[in-house]
C-alpha positions in Angstrom: 2.4 -105.8 4.9 2.6 -104.9 1.3 6.0 -106.2 0.0 5.8 -103.8 -2.9 6.1 -100.9 -0.5 8.6 -102.1 2.1 9.2 -100.0 5.2 12.3 -97.8 5.1 15.3 -99.0 7.2 15.2 -97.4 10.6 18.4 -95.9 11.9 19.5 -97.2 15.3 19.6 -93.7 16.6 15.9 -93.4 15.8 15.1 -96.6 17.8 17.0 -95.2 20.8 15.0 -92.0 20.6 11.7 -94.0 20.6 12.7 -95.4 24.0 13.0 -91.8 25.2 9.6 -90.9 23.8 8.1 -93.9 25.5 9.4 -92.9 28.9 8.5 -89.3 28.5 5.0 -90.3 27.5 4.7 -92.3 30.7 5.4 -89.2 32.7 2.9 -87.2 30.6 0.3 -89.8 31.1 0.8 -89.9 34.8 0.2 -86.2 34.9 -3.2 -86.8 33.4 -2.6 -85.4 29.9 -4.5 -87.2 27.2 -2.8 -85.5 24.2 0.6 -84.1 23.5 2.2 -82.1 20.6 5.5 -82.8 18.9 6.6 -79.4 20.3 5.9 -80.6 23.8 7.7 -83.9 23.3 10.6 -81.9 21.9 10.8 -79.7 24.9 10.7 -82.8 27.2 13.3 -84.8 25.4 15.7 -82.2 24.1 15.1 -83.2 20.4 13.5 -80.9 17.9 9.8 -81.1 17.0 10.8 -82.0 13.4 13.0 -84.8 14.6 10.1 -86.2 16.7 7.8 -86.2 13.7 10.4 -87.8 11.4 11.1 -90.5 13.9 7.5 -91.4 14.3 6.8 -91.2 10.6 9.0 -94.3 10.1 6.3 -96.4 11.6 3.1 -94.7 10.3 0.8 -91.9 11.1 0.1 -91.3 14.8 -1.0 -87.7 15.3 -3.6 -85.3 14.0 -2.8 -81.8 12.8 -3.8 -79.2 15.4 -4.5 -81.9 18.0 -1.2 -83.8 18.4 -0.8 -87.3 19.6 -3.1 -89.3 21.8 -0.8 -90.1 24.7 -2.1 -93.6 25.7 -2.4 -95.0 22.2 1.0 -93.6 21.1 2.7 -95.1 24.1 1.0 -98.5 23.4 2.2 -98.3 19.8 5.7 -97.5 20.9 5.7 -100.4 23.3 4.7 -102.7 20.5 7.3 -101.3 18.1 10.1 -101.7 20.8 8.8 -105.2 21.6 8.5 -104.4 25.3 4.8 -105.5 25.4 5.8 -109.1 24.9 7.9 -109.9 27.9 11.5 -111.0 27.3 13.4 -113.5 29.4 17.0 -112.6 30.3 20.0 -114.6 31.5 22.8 -112.7 33.2 26.4 -114.1 33.2 28.8 -112.7 35.7 27.4 -112.1 39.2 30.0 -109.5 40.4 29.3 -106.0 41.6 27.9 -104.8 38.2 25.9 -108.0 37.6 24.3 -107.7 41.1 23.4 -104.1 40.5 21.8 -105.0 37.1 19.8 -107.9 38.7 18.5 -105.4 41.3 17.6 -102.8 38.8 13.8 -102.3 38.9 13.6 -100.8 35.4 13.9 -104.2 33.8 10.7 -105.5 35.2 9.0 -102.2 34.6 9.8 -102.4 30.9 8.9 -106.0 30.4 12.3 -107.7 30.9 12.6 -110.5 33.4 16.0 -111.7 34.6 15.2 -115.4 35.0 18.6 -116.9 35.5 22.1 -116.0 36.7 25.4 -117.7 36.1 29.0 -117.4 37.4 32.3 -119.3 37.3 33.3 -118.5 40.9 32.8 -121.6 43.1 32.1 -119.3 46.1 29.2 -117.6 44.2 27.7 -120.6 42.5 24.8 -122.0 44.6 24.1 -118.7 46.4 21.0 -116.6 45.9 21.2 -113.1 44.5 18.1 -111.0 44.2 16.1 -114.1 44.5 18.0 -116.0 41.7 19.9 -119.2 42.3 23.4 -118.7 40.8 24.3 -121.5 38.4 27.7 -122.5 36.9 28.4 -120.9 33.5 28.5 -124.4 32.0 24.7 -124.6 32.7 24.0 -121.7 30.4 23.2 -123.6 27.2 20.8 -126.0 28.9 19.1 -123.0 30.6 18.7 -121.1 27.4 17.0 -124.0 25.7 15.0 -125.2 28.7 13.9 -121.9 30.0 13.5 -120.1 26.7 15.9 -117.3 27.5 15.7 -114.6 24.8 18.7 -112.4 25.7 21.9 -112.6 27.7 23.7 -109.9 29.6 27.4 -110.4 29.9 29.3 -108.8 32.8 32.3 -111.1 33.0 36.0 -110.2 32.6 37.2 -109.4 29.1 39.1 -112.6 28.7 36.1 -114.8 29.4 33.5 -112.9 27.4 34.0 -114.4 24.0 33.6 -118.0 25.3 30.4 -117.0 27.2 29.0 -115.4 24.1 29.9 -118.4 21.9 28.0 -120.6 24.3 25.0 -118.4 24.3 24.9 -118.1 20.5 25.3 -121.9 20.1 22.3 -122.3 22.4 20.2 -120.1 20.2 20.4 -116.7 21.9 20.0 -113.9 19.3 20.4 -110.8 21.5 23.4 -110.0 23.7 24.2 -107.0 25.9 27.9 -106.9 26.6 29.5 -104.9 29.4 32.9 -106.6 29.1 35.5 -104.2 27.8 36.4 -106.1 24.7 35.4 -106.6 21.1 33.3 -109.7 20.5 32.5 -111.7 17.4 29.0 -112.9 16.7 27.2 -114.2 13.6 25.2 -111.7 11.5 21.9 -113.0 12.8 22.8 -112.1 16.4 22.2 -108.6 17.7 25.1 -107.4 19.9 25.1 -104.2 21.9 28.2 -103.1 23.8 28.3 -100.9 26.8 31.8 -99.8 27.8 31.5 -97.6 30.9 35.2 -96.5 30.7 34.6 -95.2 27.1 31.6 -93.2 28.2 33.6 -91.6 31.1 36.5 -90.9 28.7 34.0 -89.1 26.4 33.0 -86.9 29.3 36.7 -86.4 30.1 37.3 -85.2 26.6 34.3 -82.8 26.8 35.7 -81.3 30.0 39.2 -81.0 28.6 37.9 -79.2 25.5 
């Protein structure tokens, strides 16, 4: 890369739309189409054609005027940009109802994410097998991160326990955390933290209905 012409910062919303394009391209590819226009991608995603072109332009030139985008190569490029062509190893902490549902979610494997370890603090759960994974005590998290090269951690523990779990993960070298606990967490600047608060999402829908 030419450091004299650095790539523009990419807005997080653009990255999220790339995931949508990637999935839609998979459907288009399975239908046997070899090329697709920005207008078609717009109609399939709900975005505008101009937005599709702007999003892709952050990462280079993909299409040809009058022809569109080659479906297979664009999907491969998006997979590389999103990092899902590498294979990431995930540890999940909190094997309750939500944790079990996430462990059984087939979309992770389909997108290159492998849940390789599960942890819990409940003595009745530790030692059991869930979705083929042996559940370990939370205190084993740090050793597992280092020994099994865990890249990301999903946190589905109660709010009061979440910060301690995150601190353990960060101290062990984890740089990406997906948090489902309904609480604000503190992480160093080099750690990527994404929060999913299901109650907030439902409250947003409630507001929309009330309006």
